[in-house]
N, C-alpha and C positions, 0 to 999 in steps of 0.2 A: 571354451571356458576350461580353465584348469582350477583345481582346488586341492587344498591340503586340510586335513582334519587333525585337531588336537583335542583330546578328551582328558580332562583332569577333574578329579573329585566329582562335583556336581555341575560341571561346565563343559559344554560342547562348543568348540569354535571351528568354523569353516572359513578359511581364507581363500577367497576367490580371486582370480586374475584373468586378464585379457578381456574378452567380450562375453556378454550373456545374451544369446539370441535363441531363436526357435530351435536351431540345430543342436543346442545343448540340453534339450529337454530330458533325454534319457539319463545323462550324467547328473543332471540336477535332481531328478527323481531318486536316483541312487543315494545322493547326498542327503536328501530329506529322509529317506528310509533309515539311513544310519543315524541321523539326528533323533528321529522318533524312537528308534530301538535303544538308544543310549539312556533314555529316561532321565536326562539331565534337566535340572530345574532352570538353568540359565543357558540359553542358546544364542550364539553370536554368529552373524554372517558378516565377515570383514570384507568390505568392498573397496578398500583403499587402493588396491592394484587393478581394479576393473576400469578399463578405458572407455567402454561403450556398452550400453544396454538398449535393447529395442523394446517395443510394446510387449512382445512375447516374454522377454526377460522380466518385465514388471509383473506380468501375470504369474510367472514362476515364483516371484517373491510373495505374491498373494497366496499362492498354493502353500508355501512353507508356513506362512502365518496361520492359515486355516488348520493345517496338520498339527502344528505346535499347540494351538488353542484347544484342540481335542484332548490333549493329554495334560492340560492345565500347566504348561510350562511357559516360560518367558522368552520372548524373542527380541533381540536388538540387532539393528542394522548399523554397522560401524563404518565410519569414515568414507561416505560416498564423496567422490571428487569429480570435478569438471562436468562432462556431459551427463554423467550418472546423477550428480547432484541437481543439474538443471531438469532432468527428466523427473526426478522426485518432486521438485517444486511444481512443475506443470501438473503432475498426477496427484498432487497434494498428499504424498506419502507421509508427510509429517503429522497428518491427522489420523493415519492408519497404523503407524509403526512408532516404536521407540527408536529414534535415530541418534546415535552418538557421533558427534563431529570431533574433528581434531586428531 
């Protein structure tokens, strides 16, 4: 997993790419730490360039949701595509997250 972070005003956006798997846990935790420390009201995880996610990756997204809820901020998952979108459907992420498509 690769990611780029953009923080402006009260918005934190992390643009992820490649794959999100168990081997990315340390990098993902670092991204979540930076997101929480930014104290942004709006937090976006852009998944438009992520080609693959496994069950551990889904769990990591649940981790970020839980951490963001602790600081009363808002989290949006943006533009899941292909296999990632299919995994979200199977896992019913639409019932657990605000997902922006398109």
